[in-house]
N, CA, C and O atoms as a CHARMM CRD file, in Angstrom:
* protein
*
  292
    1    1 LEU  N      6.29800   4.59800   0.05500 PROA 1      0.00000
    2    1 LEU  CA     6.72100   4.30400  -0.91800 PROA 1      0.00000
    3    1 LEU  C      5.66200   3.67300  -2.27000 PROA 1      0.00000
    4    1 LEU  O      6.09000   3.01100  -3.21600 PROA 1      0.00000
    5    2 ILE  N      4.62300   3.96400  -2.11700 PROA 2      0.00000
    6    2 ILE  CA     3.48600   4.26500  -2.85400 PROA 2      0.00000
    7    2 ILE  C      3.05400   5.47100  -2.90500 PROA 2      0.00000
    8    2 ILE  O      2.68900   6.35800  -2.13300 PROA 2      0.00000
    9    3 SER  N      3.30600   5.11300  -5.02200 PROA 3      0.00000
   10    3 SER  CA     3.37400   6.37800  -5.70700 PROA 3      0.00000
   11    3 SER  C      1.80400   6.99000  -5.58300 PROA 3      0.00000
   12    3 SER  O      0.90500   6.17400  -5.78000 PROA 3      0.00000
   13    4 GLY  N      1.34100   8.68600  -5.19800 PROA 4      0.00000
   14    4 GLY  CA     0.66900   8.72200  -5.26300 PROA 4      0.00000
   15    4 GLY  C      0.01700   9.52600  -3.55400 PROA 4      0.00000
   16    4 GLY  O     -0.80600  10.42000  -3.35800 PROA 4      0.00000
   17    5 ILE  N      0.78900   8.75600  -2.67700 PROA 5      0.00000
   18    5 ILE  CA     0.89700   8.73600  -1.53000 PROA 5      0.00000
   19    5 ILE  C      1.76900   9.75800  -1.16000 PROA 5      0.00000
   20    5 ILE  O      2.96000   9.44700  -1.18600 PROA 5      0.00000
   21    6 GLY  N      1.42500  11.17500  -0.73800 PROA 6      0.00000
   22    6 GLY  CA     2.22700  12.14400  -0.30800 PROA 6      0.00000
   23    6 GLY  C      2.12100  11.79900   1.42500 PROA 6      0.00000
   24    6 GLY  O      1.51900  10.99000   2.13100 PROA 6      0.00000
   25    7 PRO  N      3.14800  13.00100   1.63400 PROA 7      0.00000
   26    7 PRO  CA     2.84300  13.06700   3.99700 PROA 7      0.00000
   27    7 PRO  C      1.81700  13.25000   4.32400 PROA 7      0.00000
   28    7 PRO  O      1.30500  12.57800   5.21900 PROA 7      0.00000
   29    8 LYS  N      0.87000  14.71600   3.38300 PROA 8      0.00000
   30    8 LYS  CA    -0.36400  14.72600   4.50600 PROA 8      0.00000
   31    8 LYS  C     -1.60500  13.43300   4.34100 PROA 8      0.00000
   32    8 LYS  O     -2.38300  13.14200   5.24900 PROA 8      0.00000
   33    9 LEU  N     -1.57500  12.72300   2.90200 PROA 9      0.00000
   34    9 LEU  CA    -2.78400  11.75100   2.92700 PROA 9      0.00000
   35    9 LEU  C     -1.78800  10.14800   3.08700 PROA 9      0.00000
   36    9 LEU  O     -1.88800   9.18000   2.33300 PROA 9      0.00000
   37   10 GLU  N     -0.93100  10.26700   4.20200 PROA 10     0.00000
   38   10 GLU  CA     0.05100   9.19800   4.37700 PROA 10     0.00000
   39   10 GLU  C     -0.42300   9.48400   6.41600 PROA 10     0.00000
   40   10 GLU  O     -0.40700   8.66500   7.33500 PROA 10     0.00000
   41   11 GLN  N     -0.74800  10.82900   6.41500 PROA 11     0.00000
   42   11 GLN  CA    -0.99500  11.35900   7.96200 PROA 11     0.00000
   43   11 GLN  C     -2.65800  11.30600   8.26800 PROA 11     0.00000
   44   11 GLN  O     -3.12700  11.66600   9.34800 PROA 11     0.00000
   45   12 LYS  N     -3.59000  10.72500   6.98200 PROA 12     0.00000
   46   12 LYS  CA    -4.90100  11.09700   6.85500 PROA 12     0.00000
   47   12 LYS  C     -4.93000   8.67200   6.73500 PROA 12     0.00000
   48   12 LYS  O     -5.59500   7.72000   7.14400 PROA 12     0.00000
   49   13 LEU  N     -3.92200   8.92200   6.04700 PROA 13     0.00000
   50   13 LEU  CA    -4.29300   7.01000   6.06400 PROA 13     0.00000
   51   13 LEU  C     -3.93900   6.53700   7.79200 PROA 13     0.00000
   52   13 LEU  O     -4.47400   5.65900   8.47000 PROA 13     0.00000
   53   14 ASN  N     -3.02100   7.33800   8.08500 PROA 14     0.00000
   54   14 ASN  CA    -2.18500   6.97300   9.82400 PROA 14     0.00000
   55   14 ASN  C     -3.47300   6.78800  10.77800 PROA 14     0.00000
   56   14 ASN  O     -3.76300   5.98600  11.66500 PROA 14     0.00000
   57   15 SER  N     -4.15000   7.96400  10.15500 PROA 15     0.00000
   58   15 SER  CA    -5.30800   8.34300  11.13300 PROA 15     0.00000
   59   15 SER  C     -6.10000   7.23900  11.13700 PROA 15     0.00000
   60   15 SER  O     -6.18900   6.72700  12.25300 PROA 15     0.00000
   61   16 ILE  N     -6.83300   6.58200  10.08600 PROA 16     0.00000
   62   16 ILE  CA    -7.62800   5.29700  10.31700 PROA 16     0.00000
   63   16 ILE  C     -6.77200   3.99100  10.30900 PROA 16     0.00000
   64   16 ILE  O     -7.05200   2.85200   9.93600 PROA 16     0.00000
   65   17 GLY  N     -6.04400   4.33700  10.65200 PROA 17     0.00000
   66   17 GLY  CA    -5.01000   2.57200  11.24300 PROA 17     0.00000
   67   17 GLY  C     -4.86500   1.76900  10.09800 PROA 17     0.00000
   68   17 GLY  O     -5.21000   0.58700  10.10100 PROA 17     0.00000
   69   18 ILE  N     -4.21500   2.51600   8.78900 PROA 18     0.00000
   70   18 ILE  CA    -3.55300   1.61300   8.06600 PROA 18     0.00000
   71   18 ILE  C     -1.49200   2.51700   8.03000 PROA 18     0.00000
   72   18 ILE  O     -0.98100   3.63700   8.03300 PROA 18     0.00000
   73   19 TRP  N     -1.26900   1.74000   8.01500 PROA 19     0.00000
   74   19 TRP  CA     0.23500   1.90900   8.67400 PROA 19     0.00000
   75   19 TRP  C      1.20800   1.32100   7.23400 PROA 19     0.00000
   76   19 TRP  O      1.96900   2.05400   6.60200 PROA 19     0.00000
   77   20 HSD  N      0.99900   0.07000   6.97400 PROA 20     0.00000
   78   20 HSD  CA     2.00000  -0.73000   6.09700 PROA 20     0.00000
   79   20 HSD  C      1.41300  -0.66700   4.75900 PROA 20     0.00000
   80   20 HSD  O      0.36500  -0.08100   4.48600 PROA 20     0.00000
   81   21 TYR  N      2.34600  -1.47400   3.73700 PROA 21     0.00000
   82   21 TYR  CA     1.81600  -0.96800   2.56900 PROA 21     0.00000
   83   21 TYR  C      1.19300  -3.28800   2.38500 PROA 21     0.00000
   84   21 TYR  O      0.60300  -3.84100   1.45600 PROA 21     0.00000
   85   22 GLU  N      1.64800  -3.80200   3.53700 PROA 22     0.00000
   86   22 GLU  CA     1.09500  -4.90000   3.29600 PROA 22     0.00000
   87   22 GLU  C     -0.34100  -5.01700   3.89600 PROA 22     0.00000
   88   22 GLU  O     -0.98100  -6.06700   3.83000 PROA 22     0.00000
   89   23 GLN  N     -0.86000  -3.76500   4.54600 PROA 23     0.00000
   90   23 GLN  CA    -2.11400  -3.92800   4.78900 PROA 23     0.00000
   91   23 GLN  C     -3.19600  -2.75700   3.45700 PROA 23     0.00000
   92   23 GLN  O     -4.39400  -2.72400   3.17700 PROA 23     0.00000
   93   24 VAL  N     -2.19600  -2.10900   3.05600 PROA 24     0.00000
   94   24 VAL  CA    -2.77100  -2.21800   1.36900 PROA 24     0.00000
   95   24 VAL  C     -3.13700  -2.83700   0.27900 PROA 24     0.00000
   96   24 VAL  O     -4.02800  -2.64100  -0.54700 PROA 24     0.00000
   97   25 ALA  N     -1.94900  -3.95400   0.46000 PROA 25     0.00000
   98   25 ALA  CA    -2.31900  -5.05200  -0.58100 PROA 25     0.00000
   99   25 ALA  C     -2.93100  -5.78200  -0.52800 PROA 25     0.00000
  100   25 ALA  O     -3.22500  -6.33100  -1.59000 PROA 25     0.00000
  101   26 ALA  N     -3.42800  -6.19200   0.51400 PROA 26     0.00000
  102   26 ALA  CA    -5.24900  -7.13700   1.06900 PROA 26     0.00000
  103   26 ALA  C     -5.90600  -6.15900   0.99400 PROA 26     0.00000
  104   26 ALA  O     -5.21900  -5.53700   1.80500 PROA 26     0.00000
  105   27 TRP  N     -6.81700  -5.31100   0.66500 PROA 27     0.00000
  106   27 TRP  CA    -7.33500  -4.10400   0.86500 PROA 27     0.00000
  107   27 TRP  C     -8.71900  -5.47900  -0.02600 PROA 27     0.00000
  108   27 TRP  O     -8.25100  -6.56200  -0.37600 PROA 27     0.00000
  109   28 THR  N     -9.95500  -5.26000  -0.21200 PROA 28     0.00000
  110   28 THR  CA   -10.98500  -6.10700  -0.89100 PROA 28     0.00000
  111   28 THR  C    -11.18700  -4.28200  -1.65000 PROA 28     0.00000
  112   28 THR  O    -10.56400  -3.22100  -1.62200 PROA 28     0.00000
  113   29 GLN  N    -12.29000  -4.76100  -2.18300 PROA 29     0.00000
  114   29 GLN  CA   -12.86400  -3.75600  -3.17100 PROA 29     0.00000
  115   29 GLN  C    -13.67900  -2.58100  -2.19200 PROA 29     0.00000
  116   29 GLN  O    -13.57100  -1.35500  -2.21000 PROA 29     0.00000
  117   30 SER  N    -14.63000  -3.57300  -1.23900 PROA 30     0.00000
  118   30 SER  CA   -15.02800  -3.01400  -0.32100 PROA 30     0.00000
  119   30 SER  C    -14.43800  -1.89700   1.15700 PROA 30     0.00000
  120   30 SER  O    -14.99600  -1.22200   2.02200 PROA 30     0.00000
  121   31 ASN  N    -12.90100  -2.25800   0.73600 PROA 31     0.00000
  122   31 ASN  CA   -12.08300  -1.48900   1.49100 PROA 31     0.00000
  123   31 ASN  C    -11.63200  -0.78000   1.12000 PROA 31     0.00000
  124   31 ASN  O    -11.20200   0.05500   1.91500 PROA 31     0.00000
  125   32 VAL  N    -11.38700  -0.57200  -0.32800 PROA 32     0.00000
  126   32 VAL  CA   -11.05200   0.61900  -1.45900 PROA 32     0.00000
  127   32 VAL  C    -12.11200   1.58500  -1.25000 PROA 32     0.00000
  128   32 VAL  O    -11.93100   2.76800  -1.53600 PROA 32     0.00000
  129   33 ASP  N    -13.37400   1.09700  -0.69600 PROA 33     0.00000
  130   33 ASP  CA   -14.70300   1.97100  -1.20500 PROA 33     0.00000
  131   33 ASP  C    -14.89500   2.61800   0.27800 PROA 33     0.00000
  132   33 ASP  O    -15.77400   3.47600   0.37100 PROA 33     0.00000
  133   34 TRP  N    -14.25000   2.32800   1.28900 PROA 34     0.00000
  134   34 TRP  CA   -14.39100   2.59800   2.58100 PROA 34     0.00000
  135   34 TRP  C    -13.21000   3.65400   2.67000 PROA 34     0.00000
  136   34 TRP  O    -13.39700   4.82800   2.99000 PROA 34     0.00000
  137   35 VAL  N    -12.35200   3.27800   2.45100 PROA 35     0.00000
  138   35 VAL  CA   -10.77300   4.35100   2.38400 PROA 35     0.00000
  139   35 VAL  C    -11.29900   5.21400   1.21500 PROA 35     0.00000
  140   35 VAL  O    -12.09200   5.91400   1.84500 PROA 35     0.00000
  141   36 ASN  N    -11.36800   5.54300   0.21300 PROA 36     0.00000
  142   36 ASN  CA   -12.00000   6.60200  -0.95700 PROA 36     0.00000
  143   36 ASN  C    -12.27100   7.46300   0.25000 PROA 36     0.00000
  144   36 ASN  O    -11.54900   8.38700   0.62500 PROA 36     0.00000
  145   37 ALA  N    -13.80300   6.91100   1.03000 PROA 37     0.00000
  146   37 ALA  CA   -14.53400   7.72600   1.35500 PROA 37     0.00000
  147   37 ALA  C    -13.85400   8.29000   2.25800 PROA 37     0.00000
  148   37 ALA  O    -14.24200   9.43200   2.50500 PROA 37     0.00000
  149   38 ALA  N    -12.88600   7.89100   2.91800 PROA 38     0.00000
  150   38 ALA  CA   -12.75100   7.71300   4.84800 PROA 38     0.00000
  151   38 ALA  C    -11.78000   9.65900   4.40500 PROA 38     0.00000
  152   38 ALA  O    -11.77600  10.79800   4.87100 PROA 38     0.00000
  153   39 ILE  N    -10.99300   8.71100   2.99700 PROA 39     0.00000
  154   39 ILE  CA    -9.96700   9.80900   2.92800 PROA 39     0.00000
  155   39 ILE  C     -9.72900  11.20000   1.89800 PROA 39     0.00000
  156   39 ILE  O     -8.68500  11.79200   1.62600 PROA 39     0.00000
  157   40 SER  N    -11.67300  11.54600   1.28700 PROA 40     0.00000
  158   40 SER  CA   -12.34200  12.38100   0.78400 PROA 40     0.00000
  159   40 SER  C    -11.17300  12.32200  -0.85000 PROA 40     0.00000
  160   40 SER  O    -10.87100  13.34800  -1.45800 PROA 40     0.00000
  161   41 PHE  N    -10.79700  11.20400  -1.17900 PROA 41     0.00000
  162   41 PHE  CA   -10.30700  11.09100  -2.95500 PROA 41     0.00000
  163   41 PHE  C    -11.19100  10.08300  -3.22700 PROA 41     0.00000
  164   41 PHE  O    -11.00300   8.91100  -2.89800 PROA 41     0.00000
  165   42 ARG  N    -12.49300  10.64100  -4.02700 PROA 42     0.00000
  166   42 ARG  CA   -13.04900   9.13300  -4.65600 PROA 42     0.00000
  167   42 ARG  C    -12.06900   9.02100  -5.97100 PROA 42     0.00000
  168   42 ARG  O    -11.51300   9.87900  -6.65800 PROA 42     0.00000
  169   43 GLY  N    -12.10700   7.32200  -6.02600 PROA 43     0.00000
  170   43 GLY  CA   -11.55400   7.08900  -7.46400 PROA 43     0.00000
  171   43 GLY  C     -9.82000   7.40200  -7.05300 PROA 43     0.00000
  172   43 GLY  O     -9.17500   7.27700  -8.09400 PROA 43     0.00000
  173   44 ARG  N     -9.30900   7.60300  -6.39600 PROA 44     0.00000
  174   44 ARG  CA    -7.72500   7.60700  -6.39300 PROA 44     0.00000
  175   44 ARG  C     -7.00700   6.58000  -6.23100 PROA 44     0.00000
  176   44 ARG  O     -6.16900   6.43600  -7.12100 PROA 44     0.00000
  177   45 ILE  N     -7.01100   5.74200  -5.36900 PROA 45     0.00000
  178   45 ILE  CA    -6.99500   4.77900  -5.30600 PROA 45     0.00000
  179   45 ILE  C     -6.83900   3.51600  -6.55200 PROA 45     0.00000
  180   45 ILE  O     -5.83700   2.95400  -6.99500 PROA 45     0.00000
  181   46 GLU  N     -7.87900   3.41000  -6.78200 PROA 46     0.00000
  182   46 GLU  CA    -7.80400   2.57000  -8.60800 PROA 46     0.00000
  183   46 GLU  C     -7.36400   3.51600  -9.41100 PROA 46     0.00000
  184   46 GLU  O     -7.32800   2.96800 -10.51300 PROA 46     0.00000
  185   47 ARG  N     -7.02100   4.56400  -9.52500 PROA 47     0.00000
  186   47 ARG  CA    -6.63700   5.76100 -11.13100 PROA 47     0.00000
  187   47 ARG  C     -5.22800   5.60100 -10.57900 PROA 47     0.00000
  188   47 ARG  O     -4.50900   5.75600 -11.56600 PROA 47     0.00000
  189   48 GLU  N     -4.33000   5.33400  -9.34600 PROA 48     0.00000
  190   48 GLU  CA    -2.72200   5.55000  -9.00300 PROA 48     0.00000
  191   48 GLU  C     -3.02200   4.05900  -9.07000 PROA 48     0.00000
  192   48 GLU  O     -2.18400   3.59800  -9.84500 PROA 48     0.00000
  193   49 LYS  N     -3.98400   2.87300  -8.53600 PROA 49     0.00000
  194   49 LYS  CA    -3.24500   1.33600  -8.52900 PROA 49     0.00000
  195   49 LYS  C     -2.34900   1.32800  -7.35500 PROA 49     0.00000
  196   49 LYS  O     -1.20700   0.90900  -7.54200 PROA 49     0.00000
  197   50 TRP  N     -2.69100   1.73100  -6.16000 PROA 50     0.00000
  198   50 TRP  CA    -2.20900   1.55400  -4.48700 PROA 50     0.00000
  199   50 TRP  C     -1.83100   0.18200  -4.26600 PROA 50     0.00000
  200   50 TRP  O     -0.80000  -0.27900  -3.77700 PROA 50     0.00000
  201   51 VAL  N     -3.21100  -0.57500  -4.87000 PROA 51     0.00000
  202   51 VAL  CA    -3.07200  -2.11600  -4.08200 PROA 51     0.00000
  203   51 VAL  C     -2.17200  -3.06400  -5.50100 PROA 51     0.00000
  204   51 VAL  O     -1.59700  -4.14800  -5.40700 PROA 51     0.00000
  205   52 GLN  N     -2.31500  -2.29000  -6.58700 PROA 52     0.00000
  206   52 GLN  CA    -1.39600  -3.71500  -7.10900 PROA 52     0.00000
  207   52 GLN  C      0.00300  -2.92800  -6.69600 PROA 52     0.00000
  208   52 GLN  O      0.82300  -3.82700  -6.88400 PROA 52     0.00000
  209   53 GLN  N      0.98900  -1.42000  -6.10300 PROA 53     0.00000
  210   53 GLN  CA     2.00500  -1.11100  -6.08600 PROA 53     0.00000
  211   53 GLN  C      2.43300  -1.80200  -4.86000 PROA 53     0.00000
  212   53 GLN  O      3.50400  -2.19600  -4.39800 PROA 53     0.00000
  213   54 ALA  N      0.70200  -1.80300  -4.36500 PROA 54     0.00000
  214   54 ALA  CA     1.45700  -2.41000  -2.87800 PROA 54     0.00000
  215   54 ALA  C      2.17400  -4.36200  -2.71900 PROA 54     0.00000
  216   54 ALA  O      2.96000  -5.03600  -2.05300 PROA 54     0.00000
  217   55 ASN  N      1.40500  -4.44600  -3.61800 PROA 55     0.00000
  218   55 ASN  CA     1.63600  -5.91500  -3.89600 PROA 55     0.00000
  219   55 ASN  C      3.57100  -6.30000  -4.42700 PROA 55     0.00000
  220   55 ASN  O      4.48600  -7.06100  -4.11200 PROA 55     0.00000
  221   56 GLN  N      3.28700  -5.20500  -5.36700 PROA 56     0.00000
  222   56 GLN  CA     4.62100  -5.16500  -6.03400 PROA 56     0.00000
  223   56 GLN  C      5.57900  -4.87700  -5.23000 PROA 56     0.00000
  224   56 GLN  O      6.71700  -5.26900  -5.48600 PROA 56     0.00000
  225   57 LEU  N      5.21500  -3.88600  -3.72100 PROA 57     0.00000
  226   57 LEU  CA     6.46400  -4.07600  -2.47100 PROA 57     0.00000
  227   57 LEU  C      6.37500  -5.11800  -2.07100 PROA 57     0.00000
  228   57 LEU  O      7.49400  -5.62800  -2.00700 PROA 57     0.00000
  229   58 LEU  N      5.51600  -5.83900  -1.70400 PROA 58     0.00000
  230   58 LEU  CA     5.70900  -6.64600  -1.16900 PROA 58     0.00000
  231   58 LEU  C      6.35300  -8.25700  -2.02600 PROA 58     0.00000
  232   58 LEU  O      6.87100  -9.27700  -1.57200 PROA 58     0.00000
  233   59 GLN  N      6.09000  -7.92800  -3.05100 PROA 59     0.00000
  234   59 GLN  CA     7.16700  -9.39200  -3.99100 PROA 59     0.00000
  235   59 GLN  C      8.42900  -8.86800  -3.91300 PROA 59     0.00000
  236   59 GLN  O      9.33500  -9.66700  -3.67800 PROA 59     0.00000
  237   60 ASP  N      8.73400  -7.56300  -4.07400 PROA 60     0.00000
  238   60 ASP  CA    10.05400  -7.16100  -4.18600 PROA 60     0.00000
  239   60 ASP  C     10.92500  -7.13300  -3.04300 PROA 60     0.00000
  240   60 ASP  O     12.15500  -7.14300  -3.09400 PROA 60     0.00000
  241   61 ALA  N     10.06600  -7.09000  -1.79800 PROA 61     0.00000
  242   61 ALA  CA    10.48300  -7.25500  -0.82200 PROA 61     0.00000
  243   61 ALA  C     10.77600  -8.40600  -0.18100 PROA 61     0.00000
  244   61 ALA  O     11.49400  -8.60100   0.80000 PROA 61     0.00000
  245   62 GLY  N     10.08800  -9.21000  -0.89800 PROA 62     0.00000
  246   62 GLY  CA    10.37300 -10.72300  -0.31100 PROA 62     0.00000
  247   62 GLY  C     11.85100 -11.05900  -1.22000 PROA 62     0.00000
  248   62 GLY  O     12.83500 -11.56400  -0.67800 PROA 62     0.00000
  249   63 ALA  N     11.79800 -10.62900  -2.87900 PROA 63     0.00000
  250   63 ALA  CA    12.81300 -10.81000  -3.66100 PROA 63     0.00000
  251   63 ALA  C     14.36500 -10.55100  -2.65700 PROA 63     0.00000
  252   63 ALA  O     15.48700 -11.04600  -2.54100 PROA 63     0.00000
  253   64 ASN  N     13.60800  -9.54400  -2.13300 PROA 64     0.00000
  254   64 ASN  CA    15.24100  -8.96400  -1.43300 PROA 64     0.00000
  255   64 ASN  C     15.94800 -10.07700   0.02700 PROA 64     0.00000
  256   64 ASN  O     17.07600 -10.51500   0.25400 PROA 64     0.00000
  257   65 ARG  N     14.69600 -10.18600   0.71000 PROA 65     0.00000
  258   65 ARG  CA    15.09700 -11.19900   1.53800 PROA 65     0.00000
  259   65 ARG  C     15.38200 -12.43000   0.95900 PROA 65     0.00000
  260   65 ARG  O     16.40300 -12.87800   1.48100 PROA 65     0.00000
  261   66 GLU  N     14.87700 -13.26700   0.00700 PROA 66     0.00000
  262   66 GLU  CA    16.03800 -14.43300  -0.73500 PROA 66     0.00000
  263   66 GLU  C     16.95000 -14.05100  -1.34200 PROA 66     0.00000
  264   66 GLU  O     17.64300 -15.06200  -1.44600 PROA 66     0.00000
  265   67 THR  N     17.36000 -13.40600  -1.74400 PROA 67     0.00000
  266   67 THR  CA    18.79400 -12.42100  -2.25200 PROA 67     0.00000
  267   67 THR  C     19.61500 -12.87200  -0.62300 PROA 67     0.00000
  268   67 THR  O     20.31000 -13.75400  -0.12000 PROA 67     0.00000
  269   68 ALA  N     19.06500 -11.79100  -0.35500 PROA 68     0.00000
  270   68 ALA  CA    19.98200 -11.42300   1.10000 PROA 68     0.00000
  271   68 ALA  C     20.71100 -13.15900   1.87300 PROA 68     0.00000
  272   68 ALA  O     21.84100 -13.16900   2.36000 PROA 68     0.00000
  273   69 ALA  N     19.84400 -14.41800   1.83500 PROA 69     0.00000
  274   69 ALA  CA    19.15700 -15.44900   2.75200 PROA 69     0.00000
  275   69 ALA  C     20.27400 -15.96900   1.61100 PROA 69     0.00000
  276   69 ALA  O     21.38200 -15.85300   2.13400 PROA 69     0.00000
  277   70 GLU  N     20.41200 -16.56100   0.08800 PROA 70     0.00000
  278   70 GLU  CA    20.98500 -16.78200  -0.16600 PROA 70     0.00000
  279   70 GLU  C     22.47300 -16.39500  -0.30900 PROA 70     0.00000
  280   70 GLU  O     23.27500 -17.32900  -0.28300 PROA 70     0.00000
  281   71 GLY  N     22.93200 -15.18000  -0.45300 PROA 71     0.00000
  282   71 GLY  CA    24.24300 -14.59900   0.07800 PROA 71     0.00000
  283   71 GLY  C     24.97800 -14.52200   1.01200 PROA 71     0.00000
  284   71 GLY  O     26.19100 -14.33300   0.92200 PROA 71     0.00000
  285   72 SER  N     24.04300 -14.72200   2.53600 PROA 72     0.00000
  286   72 SER  CA    24.92500 -15.52600   3.89900 PROA 72     0.00000
  287   72 SER  C     24.52900 -16.48700   4.26200 PROA 72     0.00000
  288   72 SER  O     24.32900 -16.63900   5.46700 PROA 72     0.00000
  289   73 ALA  N     24.22200 -17.68000   3.17900 PROA 73     0.00000
  290   73 ALA  CA    24.34100 -19.01000   3.24300 PROA 73     0.00000
  291   73 ALA  C     26.16400 -19.08000   2.72100 PROA 73     0.00000
  292   73 ALA  O     26.74000 -20.16500   2.63500 PROA 73     0.00000
């Protein structure tokens, strides 16, 4: 769901234990530096704003849950 992460990059992230965008949303700069080195794409995370995208996905998911809960009340 994060723009810039395709199937091959997803496999690389999975191989280092990254499975959910909630994990990406919680990254600190030190996490970003480590992952950049681990996936051999220096600067890509910042350039493509993965952490911000992940946070937006979390916000959108929260809004969708609230809307669904209101509709079922």
